[in-house]
C-alpha positions in Angstrom: -26.6 -69.6 178.9 -24.9 -68.3 175.6 -22.1 -66.1 176.0 -23.1 -63.2 173.9 -20.5 -61.6 171.6 -20.5 -58.0 173.4 -20.2 -59.8 176.8 -17.6 -62.1 176.1 -15.0 -60.2 174.0 -13.0 -57.5 176.2 -12.8 -54.1 174.7 -9.6 -53.5 172.7 -7.4 -50.7 173.9 -6.1 -48.4 171.4 -2.5 -47.2 171.3 -1.7 -43.6 171.9 1.7 -42.9 172.8 2.7 -46.5 173.1 1.4 -50.0 172.4 -0.9 -51.2 175.3 0.7 -54.0 177.6 -1.7 -56.8 176.9 -0.2 -60.3 177.3 2.4 -59.7 179.6 0.3 -57.4 181.9 -2.7 -59.5 182.8 -3.3 -57.9 186.3 -5.6 -60.6 187.4 -5.2 -63.1 184.6 -8.5 -63.3 183.4 -8.5 -61.3 180.4 -9.5 -58.0 182.2 -7.0 -55.0 183.1 -7.4 -53.4 186.4 -4.5 -51.1 185.9 -1.8 -49.9 183.8 1.9 -51.0 184.8 3.6 -47.9 186.0 6.6 -49.0 188.3 10.1 -49.1 187.4 12.2 -52.2 187.8 13.6 -52.6 191.4 16.1 -54.8 192.6 14.2 -57.6 193.9 12.6 -57.2 190.3 16.1 -58.3 188.7 16.7 -60.9 191.3 13.5 -62.7 190.5 13.8 -62.3 186.9 17.5 -63.4 187.0 16.9 -66.3 189.3 14.2 -67.8 186.8 15.9 -67.2 183.9 19.4 -68.5 185.1 17.5 -71.6 187.0 15.4 -72.8 184.2 18.5 -72.5 181.8 20.5 -74.5 184.4 17.9 -77.2 184.5 17.7 -77.3 180.7 21.5 -77.8 180.3 21.7 -80.3 183.2 19.1 -82.6 181.8 19.2 -82.0 178.0 23.0 -81.4 177.3 26.1 -83.7 177.5 27.7 -81.0 179.5 25.2 -82.5 182.3 23.5 -85.7 182.6 22.4 -85.7 178.9 23.7 -89.2 178.0 21.8 -90.9 180.7 18.7 -88.9 179.8 19.1 -89.5 176.1 19.6 -93.2 176.4 16.7 -93.6 178.7 14.6 -91.5 176.3 15.6 -93.1 173.1 15.0 -96.5 174.6 11.2 -95.6 174.8 8.7 -96.9 172.3 7.6 -93.9 169.9 3.9 -95.3 169.0 2.5 -93.7 172.4 4.1 -90.4 171.5 2.3 -89.9 168.4 -1.0 -90.5 170.0 0.0 -87.9 172.4 0.7 -85.4 169.6 -2.8 -86.0 168.1 -4.3 -85.5 171.5 -2.6 -82.2 171.9 -3.8 -81.0 168.5 -7.3 -82.2 169.1 -7.4 -80.1 172.4 -6.1 -77.0 170.9 -8.6 -77.5 167.8 -11.2 -77.8 170.2 -10.5 -75.0 172.3 -10.6 -73.0 168.9 -14.0 -74.3 168.3 -15.6 -73.8 171.2 -14.3 -69.9 171.6 -12.6 -71.0 175.0 -10.3 -68.0 174.7 -12.9 -65.8 175.2 -14.4 -67.5 178.6 -14.1 -65.4 181.7 -14.0 -66.2 185.4 -14.4 -69.5 186.6 -15.1 -70.9 183.2 -11.5 -69.6 182.1 -9.8 -71.1 185.3 -11.5 -74.1 185.5 -11.8 -75.0 181.8 -9.8 -73.1 179.3 -6.5 -73.2 181.4 -6.6 -76.7 182.2 -7.2 -77.9 178.9 -4.6 -75.6 177.6 -2.2 -77.1 180.1 -2.9 -80.4 179.3 -2.3 -79.7 175.5 0.9 -78.4 176.5 1.8 -81.3 178.6 1.0 -83.8 175.7 3.3 -81.6 173.5 6.3 -81.9 176.0 5.6 -85.6 176.6 5.7 -86.0 172.7 9.0 -84.6 172.5 10.3 -86.8 175.2 9.1 -89.8 173.9 9.8 -89.2 170.3 13.4 -89.0 170.9 14.4 -92.1 169.1 12.9 -90.7 165.7 13.9 -87.1 166.4 16.7 -86.6 168.7 16.3 -82.9 168.6 12.8 -82.9 169.8 13.7 -82.7 173.6 16.1 -79.8 172.9 13.3 -77.9 171.0 10.8 -78.4 173.6 13.4 -77.7 176.5 13.6 -74.2 175.1 10.4 -73.4 176.3 11.4 -73.9 180.0 13.2 -70.5 180.2 10.3 -68.9 178.3 8.0 -70.2 180.7 9.9 -69.1 183.8 10.1 -65.4 182.3 6.4 -65.7 181.5 5.6 -66.6 185.0 7.8 -63.9 186.5 6.4 -61.4 184.4 2.4 -62.3 184.7 2.6 -63.2 188.7 5.3 -61.0 190.3 6.4 -58.5 188.0 3.0 -57.2 186.1 3.4 -53.6 187.6 6.6 -53.1 186.1 6.6 -50.9 183.1 7.3 -52.8 179.6 10.2 -50.8 178.8 12.0 -51.4 182.1 11.2 -54.9 181.8 12.5 -55.5 178.5 15.7 -53.8 179.3 16.1 -56.0 182.6 15.4 -58.9 180.3 18.1 -58.0 177.7 20.5 -57.3 180.3 20.0 -60.8 182.0 20.2 -62.5 178.7 23.6 -61.0 178.0 24.6 -62.2 181.6 23.4 -65.8 180.4 25.2 -65.7 177.2 28.5 -64.8 179.0 28.0 -67.4 181.7 27.4 -70.1 178.9 30.4 -69.0 177.3 32.4 -69.3 180.3 30.8 -72.8 181.2 31.1 -74.1 177.7 34.9 -72.9 177.5 35.7 -74.6 180.7 33.9 -77.9 179.9 36.1 -78.1 176.4 39.3 -76.4 177.3 40.0 -76.2 180.8 38.4 -79.4 182.3 37.6 -81.5 179.2 34.5 -83.7 180.1 34.7 -82.3 183.7 37.6 -84.6 184.1 35.1 -87.6 184.7 36.3 -91.2 185.3 35.1 -92.3 181.9 36.8 -89.5 180.2 40.2 -90.1 181.9 39.6 -93.9 181.3 39.4 -93.2 177.6 42.2 -90.6 177.2 44.3 -90.1 180.2 47.0 -87.8 180.8 50.1 -89.4 179.2 49.7 -87.8 175.7 48.9 -84.4 177.2 45.4 -83.0 177.6 42.8 -83.8 175.1 40.3 -81.0 174.2 36.6 -81.9 174.3 36.1 -80.6 170.8 33.7 -82.5 168.2 36.2 -84.1 166.2 38.3 -87.2 165.9 38.4 -89.6 169.1 36.3 -87.2 170.9 33.4 -87.4 168.7 33.6 -91.1 168.6 33.7 -91.0 172.5 30.5 -89.1 173.0 28.8 -91.3 170.3 29.7 -94.4 172.3 28.4 -92.6 175.5 25.2 -92.4 173.7 25.4 -96.2 172.8 25.7 -95.4 168.8 26.8 -98.2 166.5 30.5 -97.3 165.4 30.9 -96.0 161.9 34.3 -96.9 161.8 33.3 -100.5 161.5 30.4 -100.4 159.0 30.2 -104.1 158.8 28.8 -103.9 162.3 26.4 -101.3 161.7 22.7 -103.1 161.8 20.4 -100.2 160.9 22.1 -97.2 159.0 19.3 -94.9 159.4 19.1 -95.5 163.3 22.7 -95.0 163.4 22.7 -91.7 161.7 19.6 -90.4 163.9 22.1 -91.4 167.0 25.2 -89.5 165.6 22.7 -86.6 165.0 21.5 -86.7 168.6 24.9 -87.1 170.1 26.2 -83.8 168.3 22.9 -81.8 169.0 22.8 -82.6 172.7 26.7 -82.2 172.8 26.5 -78.5 171.1 23.0 -77.5 172.9 24.9 -74.9 175.1 25.9 -73.2 172.0 22.4 -72.9 170.6 21.2 -71.6 173.8 24.0 -69.1 173.6 22.8 -67.9 170.1 19.5 -67.7 170.8 20.3 -65.5 174.5 22.5 -63.1 172.2 19.8 -62.7 169.4 16.8 -62.1 172.0 19.2 -59.8 174.4 19.8 -57.6 171.2 16.1 -57.7 170.1 14.7 -57.0 173.8 17.0 -54.3 174.2 16.0 -52.2 170.9 12.3 -53.0 171.8 12.8 -51.4 175.1 14.5 -48.3 173.6 11.6 -48.1 170.9 8.9 -48.1 173.7 10.8 -45.6 175.6 10.8 -43.4 172.4 7.0 -43.9 172.2 6.5 -43.0 175.8 8.4 -39.8 175.5 6.9 -38.6 172.2 9.9 -38.9 170.0 8.4 -40.6 167.2 11.3 -40.0 164.7 13.9 -41.6 167.1 11.5 -44.6 167.9 11.1 -45.1 164.3 14.8 -45.3 163.6 15.3 -47.4 166.6 12.9 -49.8 165.1 14.4 -49.9 161.8 17.8 -50.7 163.3 16.3 -53.2 165.5 14.8 -54.9 162.5 17.9 -54.9 160.4 20.1 -56.0 163.2 17.6 -59.0 164.0 17.7 -60.0 160.4 21.5 -60.1 160.4 21.3 -62.0 163.6 19.1 -64.5 162.4 21.4 -64.9 159.4 24.3 -65.2 161.7 22.3 -67.8 163.9 21.6 -69.8 160.7 25.3 -69.8 159.6 27.0 -70.8 162.7 24.7 -73.7 163.4 24.9 -74.9 159.6 28.7 -74.8 159.9 28.5 -76.8 163.3 26.7 -79.1 161.6 29.1 -79.5 158.7 31.9 -80.1 161.1 29.7 -83.0 162.6 29.4 -84.6 159.3 25.8 -85.0 160.0 24.7 -83.7 156.5 20.9 -83.4 155.8 19.7 -84.6 159.4 21.4 -81.6 160.8 20.2 -79.2 158.0 16.5 -80.3 158.7 17.0 -79.6 162.4 18.5 -76.3 161.8 15.3 -75.3 159.4 12.8 -76.5 162.1 14.8 -74.7 164.6 14.9 -71.6 162.5 11.0 -71.5 161.6 10.3 -72.0 165.4 12.7 -69.2 166.2 11.2 -66.8 163.6 7.8 -67.8 164.5 8.3 -67.1 168.6 10.1 -63.8 167.6 7.2 -62.5 165.3 4.7 -62.9 168.1 6.9 -61.1 170.5 7.5 -58.3 168.4 4.0 -58.1 167.0 2.2 -58.3 170.4 4.4 -56.0 171.9 4.5 -53.1 169.4 1.0 -54.1 168.1 0.3 -55.9 164.8 -1.7 -52.6 163.6 1.3 -50.4 164.3 3.6 -52.8 162.5 1.2 -52.9 159.4 1.2 -49.0 159.3 5.0 -48.6 159.6 5.2 -51.2 156.6 2.4 -49.1 154.8 4.5 -46.1 155.3 7.9 -47.6 154.1 9.3 -46.8 150.5 9.2 -50.2 149.5 5.3 -50.7 150.0 4.8 -47.5 148.3 6.7 -48.9 145.4 4.8 -52.0 145.3 1.5 -50.3 145.7 1.9 -48.8 142.2 2.5 -52.0 140.4 0.1 -53.2 138.1 -2.3 -56.1 138.6 -0.3 -58.3 136.8 2.7 -57.9 139.4 0.2 -58.6 142.2 -1.2 -61.7 140.5 2.4 -63.2 140.5 2.4 -62.5 144.4 -1.2 -64.2 144.8 0.1 -67.0 142.6 3.4 -67.4 144.7 1.1 -67.5 148.0 -1.1 -70.4 146.1 1.8 -72.2 144.8 3.5 -72.1 148.4 0.9 -74.2 150.1 -1.6 -71.4 150.4 -4.4 -73.8 148.8 -3.6 -76.1 152.0 -3.8 -73.4 154.6 -7.3 -72.1 153.2 -8.8 -75.5 153.2 -7.7 -75.9 156.9 -9.1 -72.5 157.7 -12.3 -72.9 155.8 -12.9 -76.3 157.6 -12.0 -75.2 161.0 -14.2 -72.2 160.3 -17.2 -74.4 159.4 -16.8 -76.3 162.3 -16.5 -73.5 164.5 -19.8 -71.9 163.1 -21.5 -75.3 163.9 -20.4 -75.3 167.3 -21.7 -71.7 167.6 -25.2 -72.9 166.5 -25.2 -75.7 168.8 -23.6 -75.4 171.9 -24.5 -72.9 174.5 -21.4 -71.9 176.0 -19.7 -70.5 172.7 -20.3 -67.1 171.0 -23.2 -66.4 169.1 -23.2 -66.9 165.3 -22.5 -63.9 163.6 -23.8 -65.0 160.3 -26.3 -67.3 158.5 -25.1 -70.4 156.6 -22.3 -72.8 157.5 -19.5 -70.4 157.7 -18.8 -67.5 160.0 -18.5 -63.7 158.8 -14.8 -63.7 158.6 -14.5 -66.8 156.7 -17.2 -65.4 154.2 -15.2 -62.0 153.7 -12.1 -64.4 152.8 -13.9 -66.1 150.1 -15.7 -63.1 148.9 -12.1 -61.5 148.5 -10.8 -64.6 146.6 -13.9 -64.6 144.2 -13.0 -61.4 143.0 -9.5 -62.8 141.8 -8.7 -63.2 138.2 -8.1 -66.8 138.5 -7.1 -67.2 135.0 -4.1 -65.1 135.3 -3.3 -66.3 139.1 -3.2 -69.9 137.9 -1.1 -69.0 134.9 1.3 -67.2 137.2 1.7 -70.5 139.4 2.7 -72.4 136.5 5.7 -69.6 136.1 6.6 -70.3 139.5 6.5 -74.0 139.2 8.5 -74.1 135.9 11.2 -71.5 137.1 11.8 -73.7 140.4 11.7 -77.0 138.3 13.9 -75.6 135.6 16.5 -73.8 137.7 16.6 -76.1 140.9 16.0 -79.4 139.8 16.1 -80.4 136.0 19.2 -78.2 134.9 21.3 -78.5 138.1 21.0 -82.3 137.8 21.9 -82.2 134.1 25.0 -80.0 134.9 26.3 -82.1 137.4 25.9 -85.4 135.3 27.6 -83.6 132.5 30.5 -82.3 134.4 30.9 -85.7 136.0 31.0 -87.2 132.3 33.5 -84.2 131.4 35.7 -85.1 134.4 36.0 -88.9 133.3 36.8 -87.9 129.5 39.5 -85.4 130.6 41.1 -87.9 133.0 43.7 -89.4 130.9 44.5 -86.0 129.2 47.5 -83.5 130.4 46.8 -80.9 132.5 47.0 -78.1 129.8 44.7 -79.8 127.7 42.2 -80.5 130.6 42.1 -76.6 131.2 41.7 -75.6 127.4 38.9 -78.3 127.0 37.3 -77.0 130.1 37.5 -73.4 129.1 35.6 -74.0 126.0 32.9 -76.0 127.8 32.8 -73.5 130.4 32.2 -70.6 127.9 29.6 -72.5 126.4 27.8 -73.1 129.7 28.2 -69.4 130.4 26.1 -68.5 127.2 23.2 -70.8 128.3 20.9 -68.2 130.4 19.5 -70.6 133.0 22.9 -71.9 133.9 24.3 -69.8 136.7 28.2 -69.5 137.0 28.7 -71.4 140.5 28.1 -74.9 139.1 31.0 -74.1 136.4 33.3 -73.1 139.2 32.5 -76.3 141.5 32.8 -78.3 138.3 36.4 -76.5 137.5 37.4 -77.2 141.1 36.6 -80.9 140.8 38.2 -81.4 137.1 41.3 -79.5 137.2 42.8 -80.8 140.5 41.8 -84.3 139.6 44.2 -83.9 136.5 47.1 -82.5 138.3 46.8 -85.2 141.0 47.0 -87.8 137.9 43.4 -89.4 139.2 42.9 -92.5 137.2 46.4 -92.8 136.1 49.3 -94.7 137.2 50.6 -91.7 139.1 47.3 -91.3 141.1 47.9 -88.9 144.3 44.7 -89.4 145.2 44.7 -93.2 145.6 48.2 -93.1 147.4 46.5 -90.6 150.1 45.8 -92.3 153.1 42.8 -91.5 155.4 43.8 -88.7 157.6 46.8 -87.5 155.5 47.2 -83.9 154.7 46.3 -83.2 150.8 49.2 -83.7 148.4 51.0 -80.7 147.2 49.2 -81.5 143.6 46.0 -80.8 145.1 47.0 -77.4 145.8 48.3 -76.7 142.7 45.4 -77.9 141.1 43.4 -75.7 143.1 45.2 -72.6 142.5 45.1 -73.6 138.8 41.6 -74.2 139.2 40.6 -70.8 140.7 42.8 -68.9 137.9 41.0 -70.9 135.1 37.3 -69.8 136.5 38.5 -66.5 137.1 39.4 -66.0 133.5 36.4 -67.9 132.4 34.3 -65.4 134.2 35.9 -62.4 132.5 35.9 -63.6 129.3 32.2 -64.9 129.6 31.3 -61.1 130.6 32.8 -59.6 127.6 31.4 -62.4 125.3 27.7 -62.0 126.8 27.9 -58.5 126.6 29.0 -57.9 123.2 27.7 -61.0 121.3 24.5 -61.0 123.0 23.6 -57.8 124.8 24.8 -55.6 122.3 23.5 -57.5 119.4 20.0 -58.0 120.5 20.2 -54.6 122.3 19.0 -53.3 118.8 15.5 -55.1 119.3 12.8 -52.6 120.7 11.1 -55.7 122.5 14.5 -56.8 124.4 14.8 -53.1 125.3 11.5 -53.2 126.7 12.0 -56.2 128.4 14.6 -55.1 130.4 12.9 -51.7 131.2 15.5 -49.4 130.0 13.3 -46.1 130.9 12.6 -47.2 134.4 14.0 -45.3 137.4 16.1 -48.4 138.5 17.5 -49.3 135.0 18.7 -45.4 134.6 20.2 -45.6 138.1 22.1 -48.8 137.3 23.4 -47.2 134.3 24.3 -44.2 136.2 26.3 -46.4 138.7 27.9 -48.6 136.0 29.2 -45.7 133.9 31.4 -44.6 136.9 35.0 -45.2 135.7 37.4 -47.7 137.9 36.4 -49.6 140.8 33.8 -48.7 143.4 31.5 -50.4 145.8 28.2 -49.7 144.1 29.5 -50.6 140.6 31.1 -53.9 141.8 27.9 -54.8 143.9 25.8 -54.5 140.7 28.4 -56.8 138.8 29.1 -59.3 141.2 25.7 -59.6 142.9 23.5 -59.9 140.0 22.8 -62.9 138.0 25.7 -64.1 135.7 23.8 -64.0 132.1 21.2 -61.3 132.6 23.7 -58.9 134.2 26.3 -59.0 131.8 23.6 -59.2 128.7 22.0 -55.9 130.0 25.1 -54.1 130.1 25.5 -54.9 126.6 22.1 -53.6 125.9 22.7 -50.5 127.7 25.9 -50.0 125.5 28.3 -50.0 128.3 32.1 -50.0 127.9 33.3 -53.8 128.0 36.5 -52.9 129.6 35.0 -51.1 132.7 32.8 -53.9 133.1 35.1 -56.6 133.0 37.5 -54.3 135.6 34.2 -54.1 137.8 33.9 -57.9 137.8 37.2 -58.6 139.1 36.1 -58.3 143.0 34.1 -61.7 142.2 37.7 -63.6 142.7 36.8 -64.6 146.1 33.7 -66.2 145.5 35.4 -68.0 142.4 38.0 -69.4 144.7 35.5 -70.5 147.5 33.4 -72.3 144.7 36.3 -74.1 143.2 37.6 -75.0 146.6 34.1 -76.7 147.5 34.5 -78.6 144.2 38.1 -79.6 144.8 37.6 -80.7 148.3 34.7 -83.3 147.3 37.6 -85.1 145.5 38.8 -85.9 149.2 35.6 -86.7 150.9 36.7 -90.3 150.7 39.6 -89.7 152.7 37.9 -88.4 155.8 35.0 -86.7 157.4 36.9 -83.6 157.8 37.2 -82.8 154.1 33.3 -83.3 153.7 32.9 -80.9 156.3 35.4 -78.5 154.8 33.6 -78.6 151.4 30.3 -77.9 153.1 31.6 -74.9 155.1 33.2 -73.4 152.0 29.9 -73.8 150.1 28.1 -72.1 152.7 30.5 -69.2 153.1 30.2 -68.7 149.1 26.4 -68.9 149.6 26.7 -66.0 151.9 29.0 -64.1 149.8 26.5 -64.2 146.9 23.8 -63.5 149.2 25.3 -60.2 150.4 26.4 -59.3 147.1 22.8 -59.5 145.8 21.6 -57.6 148.9 24.1 -54.8 148.2 22.8 -54.7 144.6 19.6 -53.7 145.3 20.7 -51.4 148.2 22.9 -49.2 146.0 20.3 -49.3 143.2 17.6 -48.2 145.4 19.8 -45.6 147.0 21.1 -44.2 143.9 17.4 -43.8 142.4 16.3 -41.9 145.7 19.2 -39.8 145.7 19.5 -38.6 141.9 15.7 -38.9 141.1 15.6 -35.4 139.6 18.8 -36.0 137.5 17.6 -39.6 136.4 14.1 -38.3 135.5 15.6 -35.6 133.2 17.4 -38.4 131.0 15.3 -38.4 127.7 13.5 -41.6 127.4 13.8 -44.2 124.6 10.8 -43.2 122.6 10.8 -46.5 120.7 10.4 -48.5 124.0 7.6 -45.9 125.0 5.6 -46.9 122.0 6.1 -50.7 122.6 5.3 -50.4 126.3 1.8 -48.8 125.5 1.2 -51.6 123.1 2.2 -54.2 125.5 0.1 -52.7 128.3 -2.8 -52.6 126.2 -2.5 -56.4 125.3 -1.9 -57.2 128.7 -5.0 -55.5 130.0 -7.0 -57.1 127.3 -5.6 -60.5 128.0 -6.5 -60.0 131.8 -10.1 -58.9 131.1 -11.0 -61.1 128.2 -10.1 -64.1 130.0 -11.2 -63.4 133.3 -13.6 -66.1 134.4 -16.4 -63.7 135.2 -16.6 -63.1 131.5 -19.7 -64.6 129.8 -17.6 -65.7 126.8 -15.0 -67.7 128.5 -15.6 -71.4 127.8 -15.1 -74.3 130.3 -12.2 -75.9 128.8 -9.7 -73.4 129.2 -10.4 -73.1 132.8 -10.0 -77.0 133.1 -6.9 -76.8 131.1 -5.0 -74.2 133.2 -6.3 -75.6 136.6 -4.9 -79.0 135.5 -1.4 -77.3 134.4 -1.1 -75.6 137.4 -1.9 -78.8 139.3 0.4 -81.0 137.5 3.3 -78.4 137.8 2.7 -77.7 141.4 2.6 -81.6 142.4 5.9 -82.1 140.6 7.5 -79.2 142.6 6.1 -80.9 145.7 7.2 -84.6 144.7 10.8 -83.1 144.2 10.9 -81.8 147.8 9.4 -84.3 149.4 10.7 -87.4 147.6 14.0 -88.6 146.7 13.5 -88.2 142.9 17.5 -88.3 142.0 20.1 -90.4 143.1 22.8 -88.5 145.0 25.4 -87.6 142.8 28.4 -85.1 142.6 30.9 -84.2 139.9 33.7 -85.8 141.5 31.9 -89.2 141.1 31.9 -91.5 138.3 29.2 -92.2 135.9 29.6 -96.0 136.5 28.5 -95.7 140.3 24.9 -94.6 138.9 22.3 -97.5 138.6 23.0 -99.1 135.4 26.1 -97.3 134.7 24.4 -94.7 132.5 23.2 -91.2 133.1 19.7 -92.0 133.2 20.6 -93.9 136.3 20.4 -90.7 138.1 16.6 -90.4 137.7 14.6 -92.7 140.1 11.0 -93.7 139.4 9.8 -90.6 141.1 11.8 -88.5 139.0 10.4 -89.9 136.0 6.9 -89.1 137.3 8.2 -85.5 138.1 9.6 -85.1 134.5 6.4 -86.4 133.0 4.0 -84.1 135.0 6.5 -81.4 134.0 6.4 -81.9 130.3 2.5 -82.5 130.4 1.9 -79.4 132.6 3.9 -77.2 130.4 2.0 -78.4 127.3 -1.3 -77.5 128.8 0.1 -74.1 129.9 1.1 -73.5 126.1 -2.3 -74.5 124.9 -4.0 -72.1 127.4 -1.6 -69.3 126.7 -2.3 -69.5 123.0 -6.0 -69.6 123.7 -5.5 -66.4 125.9 -3.3 -64.5 123.2 -5.7 -65.2 120.4 -8.8 -64.3 122.9 -7.1 -61.0 123.8 -6.5 -60.3 120.2 -10.2 -60.8 119.5 -10.9 -58.6 122.2 -8.9 -55.7 120.8 -10.4 -56.3 117.2 -13.8 -56.2 118.3 -13.2 -52.8 120.1 -13.9 -54.0 123.6 -11.0 -51.9 124.9 -10.2 -48.4 123.5 -8.4 -47.7 126.7 -6.8 -48.9 129.9 -8.2 -49.2 132.9 -6.8 -48.3 136.1 -4.6 -51.0 137.9 -4.6 -53.2 134.4 -1.7 -51.0 132.7 0.8 -48.2 132.7 -0.2 -44.7 133.3 0.6 -41.9 130.5 4.1 -40.8 130.6 4.7 -38.3 133.3 6.7 -35.3 133.3 9.9 -36.6 132.7 8.5 -38.5 129.6 9.2 -42.1 130.8 6.5 -44.6 131.4 6.3 -45.9 135.0 8.7 -48.7 135.9 5.7 -51.0 136.4 4.7 -51.1 133.0 4.0 -54.8 131.7 6.0 -56.3 129.1 4.6 -59.2 126.8 6.4 -61.3 129.4 4.1 -60.0 132.0 1.1 -60.2 129.8 
């Protein structure tokens, strides 16, 4: 008997005072809800929740951490063959797809208990088995899966015993027990590391003994080699005995991950304790009807949650750097963060309700600001979605939708088909929406994303690294003062190039100047005389101090030159002033902040947090005082010191893993500093624009820019409408050209990420170390393919853009567009005489 749509789908509860308790409060576990939870959290509930959480975590640590029997478990799992693991993963994916296709989630009664739940459990079992059997290839796989054991314990306690407890009370209790768990983990890990290292086992005492005092169980030196030996890793101290470098690196990674696993659980417990606490308070406020305080708590919870994620990423990355595991750990952290964010999003969304979150987002000032943007801006967002593998997601979605539609038409135990044809109604709506897109504009803007990524993150960075490495070799035999003068000239030239940021210049300065003070490549080479494990010589610290001073001076000089020679000179061009949107509220707010004398937080946030070249050039276009801008830039000194230190410590990486770890940590700290400065810049500008809106609106606009914006908006609208693929006069060849350009550039981006296109190289290395001993040796075969696709894609894009420009001009000349339609261009000047800040320029056209 076919299940009808109205019979299979349960009525959706609408939220009134608070979101409904859906997934966590299934009274009879069958998809129906007999009653609403209305009881407080009693003592026995705390006992059940605490025992479930603590006992499951204890089992996890006992079997999947070196704190327990992790070494034996790891050796056993890593000895298993992995081919069967991938068949289990395929089985799990197949089961999940099958459940989706036959609408199993809508089954009720015995069908749900005897069909849906067993198949779901079988898929989960296959996933768990894959995590265990794939340990040899993915040492982190068992750890990521074991995270779900405490989650399952809490879920079972909620669904089976505590389903009558009100949601705010349950979340508050859960946050308390997560905090208790974090405290216990801190105590246990500290005892294992400092008080009773290695639990004082016979193997530990045989390795370290007590004659030289207590050896702390910290991941460094001999302790690191001890745990790697426990996991039977090949000893990296004897490279000639390492038979398989890849397997050895996987083993090193696994040893560190299993040693640090309690710390991972600690971080996760702290983050979720904080999140559940604010969720509980938010739900309590919604129950009591105090929507204002609930919204405030929700915003506070979101901000705190974001910063906790940043803290989690920073701590795990720094720990990975200390381990010296490099990229393997980085990928592990990225996967862990992805799973972490996905799980958290599901928890928050299903608790507060996706519709509530969407309504809150739409009511935010940021969303309201975006909603006034022109269609050209939204095409950039659509293009980013397509460029960021959105095409793959769409293809998978349509394939699954077509398969589900076929199952609904052929199988009796699925939902009835809701539409004719090969696709269900939901998929047809998606396709109908996509057909309305201006694909000429969207594909053109995907090429912008591709070019920006390839230029800034791939090509320019490789060129800069090779150039500075070559410069380091040329300057090696010169005196230090000559090195500083020549590098200053080169650095200033680099700062004048728009696409080159300042950080690579600081890092190169940190590698070049200390190399000169240590006499690298000369008869008095302090670096060559330094033995592994020795402290850096005094000449290194002197060079680092001098490099920081040179980098700081370069930045201040570059600020003045960029502002006066470029910004002030080009500020007389109307097109340049229109490009930086001098009439926008944000730019007026920036001018107001930057005109404040002296040093203050908002001013320094803009000058330090903004990109180097654009920020200084814009201050010149705005005709600001150069001495005040230089003064406001001085707080960038910590970033310069950190960047030069990262470059300097790269010189010492051959003298021990510790220096490589320090270089990575310093690099990460400088990245956090830059990220924080950028966030602060956007924050102070938005706050000033909101606080002084009336005062900013009273500022007379740039009349020349107003007229230019109107012409640019007219051209932008004409280009969008005349090149729209629905227009009958658009031939086939431009569509093929821009499609091929977008594909070529996107493929080059994907290749640069997925494949090794360039040789690993740093500014502290020699050009002779590259294959062939030339600068071209840094490019591998895949890299040449990326460069070829990049050049051809850019050429095709140029052809399309020229055609689109000519087409738009003919469109205007022929009188097709005497005005601008809503969404295509800017509104007329408002009461303050300025156009909307979303006015498109020729760049947006």
